[in-house]
N, C-alpha and C positions, 0 to 999 in steps of 0.2 A: 731828577738826573738829564742831562741835556743827551739828544741822542745822536748828537753829531759834535766834532771835535775840529776848532775851526785852525787854519796855519796862517798867520799871521807874516807879513814881513814886516822889516822895519818902523813903516810908516804907517801899520796898523791897519793896513791894505788886506783883506781877506785872499789867500793865493790858494787854496785848498784846503777841502771840507772833507774829513773823513769820519765813515760811518760808526757810529757807539756800538754795533748791533754785526754777529755774523751767522747767515743760516748752519743752520745744523739739523741736517735729517729733517726738513721742515719746518726747523723750528727756528725763532730768533732769540740767540743769545745776546744779552748784553754783556758790553766790556763796559769796563768803570777806568777811566783815564786820571794819570795822576804826571802832571806836568812838574819839574824841577825848578826849582829858586826860581832860576837865571832864566828860564823861560825857552831852552835850547833843546829841549827835549822832552817826551811824554812815552810815559811807559801804561799798552793797555792791558789789561788782567779781564778774562773772562767770569763774570758771575754765573756761576753754574747751579742749576740745582740739581737736587738729588738723581733724578730720570736722565738730564743731559751727564752726569758725569759716569752711570751705567751705562750709557748710549759711548762714550767714547771708550770706556774700557773694555765695548764690545765689539769695538774696530769701527765704528762709525765715523767722518771724520768730516769736516767742512766741505761744502760742496765743490768749491773751487778744488782744493786737493788732488782730484781724478784729471782735470784738465793740466794743472801745474806739472803735473807729473807725466803727462802726454807732452807737453810742450817741450819739457829738459828733454825729453829722451828724442823727438824730433831735431831740438837744437843740435845735440850730440853726434846724431846719423849724418846729419845735413854737415856738420865740423868737420867728422871723421870720412867723410865722402870727400869733402873738396881739399883734406889733405893727402889724401891717396890719388889724388890724380884727377881731382876738378877742376882745379888750378888751370893745369897743364890743360885740359878741353876744353875749360872755355877758351884759351887763347887760341888753339888751331880752332875753333868753330869762329872765332871774332876773325880771323886772317881769311879764312874758306867763305865767312859771308861777307869780308871785305870784298875778297876776288869775285865770288859771283855776281854781289851786287851791281859792281862797275860794269859786267859784263853784261848783264841783264838791264841795265839802265832804270835799276829800281833806285840806286842813291847806294853809293861805296858805304856813306854812316849808317844808312837802315839794311842794309845786308851785314854790316859789320856788326851793327846791334843783335840782328837778328839770330844771326852765327852763335856771336858768346853767351846770348840766352838760351838755344837749342843745346851748344858746348857744355854749356852749365849743368844741365840737367841730365844729360849723360855721362859726363863726367862724373858725377857726385853719385850718382844711381849705380856706376859701374865700380866706385872707390868703396862704397858701402850698398847692398844691393838692399839694405831693411830699409832706406832712406825716403822711400816712395812711402811705403806700408808706414812710416811711422808719421809720415806728414797727414796721409787719409786717418790713421789711429786719432791724432790731433782733433783734426776736423770733427770728425764724428765724436770726439766725446764730452760727453752732456759737463 
C-alpha cells in the first residue's frame, strides 16, 4: 500500500498529493484508496484496528476536528457581525479615514484603508460581540 495518493492532470503531471494516513489520538490510521474506473473520483476508507474503533466509539476524533470546528465558528461569528452592521461601519471608517488622511497629509488612500480596517473590526464586534473571542479560540485551538 502506497502512503500517498497522487492527483494528476490530463497530461499526467502531479498537481496534488494526498496522504493515505490520518492522525487519531497520536496514532496513524491508514486509508485505503479506491479510484473510479474513469479516474475522476477517489474514495478513501479508513482501515481501523479494533483499538481505533474503540477510541472512535469513546468520542476520540482526528486531530484537526477541533481546529475545524473552531474555524467554522469563527467564520460564522465574523459573517454574522458583518451582516449586522460590519459593512456599514467599514464604509463609515473608510470615509472618516479618507477625511483624516487628507487633512493630516498621510495620504487619502492610506487613511481610507486604515479607517476601513478599524471600521470593520469595530463593526463586526458590535454586530456580533462573540466574534473576537471566536477568533482567539481558533488561534488557540491545537
